[in-house]
Structures are given as structure tokens and as C-alpha cells.
N, C-alpha and C positions, 0 to 999 in steps of 0.2 A: 502493500497502502505506499501510493508517495506521501509526502508532507508538504503540503500547504499552511502557511504560516507569514501571518505581518503583525508586529508587533512590535512596543517604545521600550528600550531596554532603560534602564534609568537608575545610576547609583544611589542611592534614597534610603534612607530611613522605612520600616510598615508603616508608619504613622503618615510619615508627608506624602507616600505615594496613596494612603486610604485616605487623606483629605482631597490631593488634587482628583481623585477615581468622584469624589462626593460631589466637588466642583466644577466640571470639567461640563459644556455644553456643547453635545453632539448628536449626531442620527446612529454615529456607531456606537453595536454594543463592546463593549472593553470589558476583560474581565482582569484581574490582578491575579498575578504568578509569582514566585520567589523562585529564585536563582539560584541565590545562597542568600544569607542573612545582611549582605547592605545590598545586594543588586536586585531589583524589579523589575516586573516586566506586565503593561498593559499590553492583555493580547488582544486581536479583534474576535471577535467570535461570531460567526457566519452559520446559520444553521443549513444552507443550503449549500454542502461541499463544492458539489458539480457545476456552479455557474458560480465562486470562490474568482473574483479578478481581483488585483490591489486600488485598494482608493484614493486619489489626488487629497481629500479631507485627513488623511492619519499624516499627513504630511506641516498640517497646521494643527493637529492634537498631540505631535512630536513636539512642534515649537514650545506648545505651550508647557507643553513637560520640563522642558529645559530652563525655562521660566523659573516654575512653578515651585520642582522642585529639589533641584542639583546641579542649575546653571550648563547640564551637559545632556544630552539625551540621544541613543541611536535608535534609527526608525531601520526597523531589520525585516528583509521582504525575500523569503524564502520558497521555492516554487521544484519541488522535487522532482517532479514528471519530467520539467526537462532542465534540471540541471541550474537552475536559477537564483545566482546570491546577489544581494545588494545590501547595502547598508549605509541609510545617512545621517553626518553628526550633525547637530543642534546645536549650538552654545547661547544661551542667554537667548534665546528664540529666532536662531539666524544661524540659517544654513549653513556649513562650514565647511564640509567636504561629503562629498560624493563616491562611495567604491562599487565599484564593479565590476565584469566579466573584462573589462578591459585595463585595468588593474593589477589581476592575478598574477601571482608567480607559480611558476610551476618548472619542474623539473623532469631528465630525461630517466627515464627506466634503464638500468642494465640489464645485460644478458639474461638476468635471472626472471626477469620481471620485477625488480626491485627499486625505489625510489632510489636514482646516485646524488645525495646529498653533497657530498662533495663537488659534483664540476658545477656547470654551468646554471644560471637560473633565465630563465626564459619567460616570454609576455603570451599572453594571447593571440598576437601576430604571428611571433614565430611558432607557434607551434602549431596553429591554423594554416600558415606557409608549408612544414616539413611533413610530408607523406614519407619520411626513411626509417624516422625514431619514435619511440612511444613515450608516451610524456602524462606527467601525475602532478594534480595540484601540491604545491608546498604549502601554499598561504594562499588561503580564497580572500574573497571580498568583505566576505562579516569579519574572518580574524583581522584583518588590516586595521575597522576601525577599533573593533577590541583592542586591538594589543595599544594604542592609544588611549583608549578611557583603562585601559588596567584593571578591571574591577573582576572578570570573570574572564572564562576560557568561552575555545571553539567546542570541545566537550560538553561543558555544561550546558550550553548555552541549545546544543545539539541535541540532549537528552530530553531537555525541556521543549523544544519543539517536536519531538517524538512522541512523548509522552501523550495520552489522552485526555486527563480530567479538561483543558481546557477547551477543546474539540468537540465534546460530546454535551455537554449541559450548558444552560446559559448561568 
């Protein structure tokens, strides 16, 4: 089963996160989840998963989270059906950086099919134009933004996105 996820990650306290959720004015149904004891995520809940599309209004909500809670927020968009990953960083209500497939860092696979970490680093453009070698992502778009914030890891976020609690109930 593919994972579809759109959520706003914020390094903040539970009290601040709950306060924001109670005050935000939006038509989007948001659920509050915990990544770790200092990082919370406002997940977009969508009952009709087969009609799921990323909403522009989530960028507004992410900007408001960055103002209200911690001065920084990350809008994460992930679609496992097509290997789509993006992250938008907001600071004090302003879009600061965008990370997508064109920012991801790739490495070649060696003759055993293992990532050659000691070898070169390649861009998406390099990988697409090389028909002779196989590659694997070393650092994806979401990781790039998480690395800037430093409050959680890609594995923690992926584990959270893959969990079922936020998908099935309001």
C-alpha cells in the first residue's frame, strides 16, 4: 500500500501545538501527531484517499504554524505511489526554502548493488542522463530540510507517515 502524506512538522511543545490547532481558521481537517517529545506534526486528514491531492492552502497553514509555534515549520509532501518527496521550509511566516527531486543527492551502486558512499555525489539530472549505471538516493528532499532543522530524522518521519492512526479516523 502506498503512503500519501501532507503535513506540517514543527519543533514545538505539545501545549503550543494544541493551542495552534484550536486557533487556526481553515477548511482543512488537521490531526495533531507526535514525532518525538519536541517535534509535532499537523497532518492533513482526508477521508477519500483515492482523491487525495496536495492543497495549496497547506502552505498558508504552514506559514501560520511558523509564526505561532516555533518560528520554523516544514511542510512535507510525500506520495509513495510515484516516489514524490518535497519539503517547504517556513521561517516567521515566510517561505524560506523549497526542496524537491532536483535537490536530492544520489550515489552509484557498486557491483554488488550496494551504495558506493565513498564515491561521487550526483544530482537528479546526472542520474536521468546516465543509462549505464544504477543509483540510489543518499539524501532525499525531505531529509535535506530535516537536516536544517535538526529536530528529527528521516526514519522517524517515515515511520510516522507509515503509521495508520492519522489516516483512518478523524
